[in-house]
N, C-alpha and C positions, 0 to 999 in steps of 0.2 A: 491407460493406453501407452502401448510401447511405440518408442520412435522408431522411424524407418533408419535412421543413421545414428549409431551410439557415439557420442562425442567423448575423446578421451580427455581427460582433466589435465595432463601434464606431458612436456616433451620425453619425459622419463617413459610414460606409458607408450607413447608413438616409437621410441627407440627399442622398446622391447618387442612390440610387433614386427618392426621394421627388420630385426636382427634375425627374426623367424624366416625370412624370405631368403631362399636359396640364391647364389649369385649377385647378393647385394652386398656392397661394401658400406656400413653406416658408421657415422661418426657424431660425437657430441661437441659443440663448442668449435667447430671447426672454423679455422681463419679462411675466409673466401679470398683473400688476397693470395693464396696458393694457386687458385683456379681463374684468375683473371688477367687479361692481357696486360694491364698496366699496374698489376700486383696492388690493387686496392680492394678494399671490402673488410669488415668486421667479421665477428664470429657469427656463424649460423647456431642455432641451438641444435638442428638437426641437418646432417649433410648425408646424402646417399648418392651411391655412384655404382653403376652396372653396366655390363655391356650385352645383357640379355633382355630382349624386348620384353618378355613376360614378366620377369622382375620388374622392369620399369613400370609396366601397367599396375602390377600389384603395389608397388611403392607408391605410385600416385593415388590409388585408392585408399590406402591406409593414411596418406598425408592429408587428403581431404577429409577422411573422417576424425582425423585428430583435433580439429579445431584449431591448429595453428595457422597464422597467416603464411601463406607459401608465397614467398617472395622471388623465388627464381625457380623455374623448372626448365631445363634444357636437355634438347635431344641434340648432342654435338653432332653425331653421325651415326651411322650403323653400328659402329664398334664403342661409343661412348655416350652415356647418359648420365646426367647429374640432376640432383634435386637439393634444394635448401629451403629451409622454413625456420622462421623465428615465432616466437611465441607472441601473441596478440599483446601490443602494448598502448 
C-alpha cells in the first residue's frame, strides 16, 4: 500500500526539492538572527524565501512532505515570504 504523502528522510532531500522551485531562494543552516527584529535565533536546517505566491505555496507543500518540524512560516507581506524548518529532535 502506497502512502498518500511520501516523507523525505533528511533536510538534504528537502533542500534538493526546494531548489527545483523557481523564484525560491533556499539556504541550509541559515542563521535566523539575520531575519528577526532583535537579531536572535539559531540556524534553521532549511530556510526558504520568495516574493512569489505560487513558489510560497509549493515550498509549503514540500516542507509539509519533508517530515521536518516547521518552526516558522511567515508571510511578511505581498512581496516577501519566509519559511524555516528544523529537523525533528
